[in-house]
Residue, then its C-alpha position, 0 to 999 in steps of 0.5 A: m490475544s498473545g503478543s506473537v499472534i498480534r505480531a504475526s497478524a501485523v506482519l501479514a497485514a503489512a505484507l498484504l498492504t505492500a503487495v497491493a502497493a506493488f500492484q499500484l506502483a506497477l500501474a503507475a509505471g504503465a503496466p497494462w493492467g488498467e482493466m483490473s483496477y478501479g473497478g474496471r472504470a478507468v479509461t485505458s489505452g491498451g490496458v495502460l491507465s490514463a495520466s490522472y489514474r496513474l497519478a492516483s495509483a502513485g498516491a495510493v502507493v504512498v498511503l499503502l506503504l505508510a499504513a504498512a509502516l504504521i502497523l509494524a511500528r504499533v507492534g514494535l517491529l519498526p521504530p516509532g519515528p521522530a515524533g516518538p511512540g506517543f504519536l502512533 
């Protein structure tokens, strides 16, 4: 694969991960979309997730954004971080 295809794929993957992170952030903030998350199994009050699921959504935001940053760093679109390029 050419470098431009790999970079474009990385940008697309990071964008999709960021979109899912935005959805999870909205859930953590109290958006009434609980039925559309966690396979519909989450207990909701008026569509808002319970505190434990909101905390899980907040944790998911961190993981998703770190994954997006890792992908972009691996293709050279972000600096590798304080541990250096060998870390990634």
